[in-house]
C-alpha positions in Angstrom: -4.0 -19.0 -27.7 -6.2 -19.2 -30.7 -9.2 -19.0 -28.7 -8.1 -15.9 -27.1 -7.0 -14.1 -30.4 -10.4 -15.3 -31.7 -12.4 -13.8 -29.0 -10.5 -10.5 -29.0 -11.3 -10.3 -32.9 -7.6 -10.3 -33.9 -8.2 -13.4 -36.0 -11.0 -15.0 -38.0 -12.0 -18.5 -38.6 -11.8 -19.5 -42.1 -12.8 -23.2 -41.7 -12.0 -26.0 -39.0 -8.4 -25.5 -37.8 -7.7 -22.5 -40.3 -7.6 -19.0 -39.2 -6.4 -15.8 -40.6 -5.8 -12.2 -39.6 -9.1 -10.3 -39.0 -10.1 -8.2 -42.0 -8.3 -10.4 -44.6 -10.6 -11.7 -47.5 -9.3 -15.2 -48.2 -10.9 -15.3 -51.6 -8.9 -12.2 -52.6 -6.1 -12.0 -55.1 -4.0 -11.0 -52.1 -4.6 -14.2 -50.2 -1.9 -16.2 -52.1 0.8 -14.2 -50.4 -0.6 -14.6 -46.9 2.0 -17.1 -45.7 4.8 -14.7 -47.2 3.3 -11.7 -45.3 2.9 -13.5 -42.1 6.6 -14.9 -42.3 8.1 -11.6 -43.3 6.2 -9.6 -40.5 7.4 -12.3 -37.8 11.0 -11.0 -38.3 12.3 -7.6 -37.2 13.8 -5.6 -40.2 12.9 -8.2 -42.7 12.4 -7.1 -46.3 10.6 -9.2 -49.1 13.1 -9.6 -51.9 14.3 -11.3 -54.8 12.1 -14.3 -56.1 9.4 -13.4 -53.5 9.5 -9.7 -54.6 9.6 -10.6 -58.4 6.6 -12.8 -58.0 4.6 -10.2 -56.3 5.5 -7.7 -58.9 4.7 -10.2 -61.5 8.0 -9.9 -63.4 9.3 -13.6 -63.0 8.3 -17.0 -64.3 9.9 -18.6 -61.2 7.9 -20.1 -58.6 8.9 -19.0 -54.9 9.4 -22.4 -53.3 10.7 -20.5 -50.1 10.3 -17.1 -48.7 13.1 -14.8 -49.9 13.9 -12.0 -47.0 16.7 -9.6 -46.8 18.2 -8.5 -43.5 20.5 -6.0 -42.2 24.2 -7.5 -42.0 24.2 -7.7 -38.2 21.0 -9.9 -38.2 21.5 -13.4 -36.6 21.0 -16.3 -39.0 17.4 -17.4 -39.4 16.6 -21.0 -38.5 13.6 -21.5 -40.6 14.3 -23.9 -43.5 11.4 -21.9 -45.7 13.4 -18.7 -45.4 16.2 -17.7 -47.9 18.1 -15.1 -46.0 20.0 -12.4 -48.0 22.2 -9.7 -46.4 22.5 -6.9 -49.0 24.9 -4.0 -48.4 22.3 -1.4 -48.9 19.0 -2.2 -47.4 17.5 1.3 -47.7 17.4 2.0 -51.3 14.1 0.9 -53.1 12.4 -0.5 -50.0 8.7 0.3 -49.6 6.0 -0.5 -47.1 2.9 -2.2 -48.6 -0.1 -4.0 -47.0 -0.1 -7.5 -48.2 -2.8 -10.0 -47.1 -3.8 -7.5 -44.2 -0.2 -7.1 -43.0 2.0 -4.4 -43.5 5.6 -5.6 -44.9 8.5 -4.1 -46.3 9.4 -5.0 -49.9 11.9 -4.2 -52.7 10.2 -2.1 -55.3 10.1 -3.4 -58.8 13.1 -1.8 -60.0 15.3 -2.6 -57.0 14.1 -6.2 -57.2 15.3 -6.3 -60.8 18.6 -4.9 -59.7 19.0 -7.6 -57.1 18.2 -10.4 -59.5 21.3 -9.4 -61.5 23.2 -9.4 -58.3 22.2 -12.6 -56.6 20.3 -14.8 -59.3 21.4 -16.5 -62.4 21.5 -14.9 -65.8 18.5 -16.5 -67.3 16.4 -15.7 -64.2 17.6 -11.9 -64.2 17.2 -11.2 -67.9 13.7 -13.2 -67.9 12.7 -10.7 -65.2 14.3 -7.5 -67.0 12.4 -8.7 -70.2 9.1 -9.1 -68.2 9.5 -5.7 -66.6 10.1 -3.9 -69.7 7.2 -5.7 -71.6 4.7 -4.2 -68.9 2.4 -1.3 -69.7 4.4 1.7 -69.9 3.1 3.6 -66.7 4.7 0.7 -64.6 8.2 1.2 -66.2 10.5 3.6 -64.6 13.9 3.4 -66.4 15.3 6.4 -64.6 15.0 4.6 -61.2 16.1 1.3 -62.7 19.3 3.0 -64.1 19.9 5.0 -60.9 19.5 1.8 -58.7 22.0 0.0 -60.9 24.7 2.6 -60.7 24.2 3.1 -56.8 24.4 -0.6 -56.4 27.2 -1.1 -58.9 25.4 -3.7 -60.9 27.5 -3.6 -64.1 25.8 -6.7 -65.7 22.4 -4.9 -65.8 24.1 -1.4 -66.9 25.7 -3.4 -69.8 22.5 -4.8 -70.9 20.6 -1.5 -70.7 23.3 0.0 -72.6 23.1 -2.7 -75.3 19.3 -2.1 -75.4 19.4 1.6 -75.9 21.9 1.2 -78.8 19.9 -1.5 -80.3 22.8 -3.9 -80.5 21.5 -6.8 -78.5 18.6 -8.5 -80.6 17.9 -11.1 -77.9 17.0 -8.5 -75.1 13.8 -6.9 -74.9 12.8 -3.7 -76.9 11.7 -0.6 -75.4 8.7 1.6 -76.2 8.5 5.3 -77.0 9.0 7.1 -73.7 10.9 4.4 -71.9 13.4 4.3 -74.9 14.0 8.1 -74.7 14.5 7.9 -70.9 17.0 5.0 -71.2 19.0 7.0 -73.8 19.1 10.0 -71.4 20.2 7.7 -68.4 22.8 6.0 -70.4 24.3 9.2 -71.6 24.7 10.0 -68.0 26.5 6.6 -67.2 28.9 7.3 -69.9 29.9 10.5 -68.2 30.5 8.7 -65.0 32.6 5.9 -66.6 
């Protein structure tokens, strides 16, 4: 099978016994996600999420020891010990397609990844991810989207923390810079109207 794929030009030989998809640069930064990309693309409807997505977006200190993938509720169980299967209720909000190690995969965007962290991970991991997200350069932060996702997915813990940040009551949570702070105040005001 490998010989056939190699002759067709679909895979390239990296070294003896090691092959990669054609066109993938094994020395590039993207290479570290190759196993994740291949695993995610091997399952229909798989979406890279939680620790795997947070790691890709560089907003976690955790190391993904397994591949965290989200699937629709009707998907049969996965029998791969390296896959952590999650079945969220809403598998459309905040899902994007990217090219990862030469493979097109679906992944939760940074804001959806943060909201999911509060829903499925422990508090320390989720708050650390939020802190890292808010400490990025301002162009990568989208508070409006983060708050909208939290409201839509009913993630109360995250909304409470964002309210605390906006009202400057929580000293242990990250501070917001200029425009991000103003956006947070505007969105928190909307939340209070719905509450």
